[in-house]
C-alpha positions, 0 to 999 in steps of 0.5 A: 352792155352798150356804153353809149346807151348807158351814158345817155340814160344816166345823163337823162336821169341826171338832167331830170334830177337837176331841173326838178331839184332846182325848181323845188329849191327856187319855189320853196325859197321864193315862197318863204321870202314872199311870206317874210320867213326869209330875208334873202341873205340866208345860207343853207346847207344842202344834201342830196342822197344818191341811192341805187339799192341794186348796186349797193350805192348810198352816197351823200353829196353835201353843199351850200346855197347862199342867197347873197354874195 
């Protein structure tokens, strides 16, 4: 196993996940604010699931998104 290659592959995947997730969340929030369903002061619970069946990994990562301070 080449550890440098493994590290690079993981980083590339996580970058893709991060960018895609951010765009998806931003678009959904902007659409709902635009339609009046959100005011822009909400707080959301968020959960991401990391699943790699071949490695028997199924991990939840929980957090919050606050639209205002």
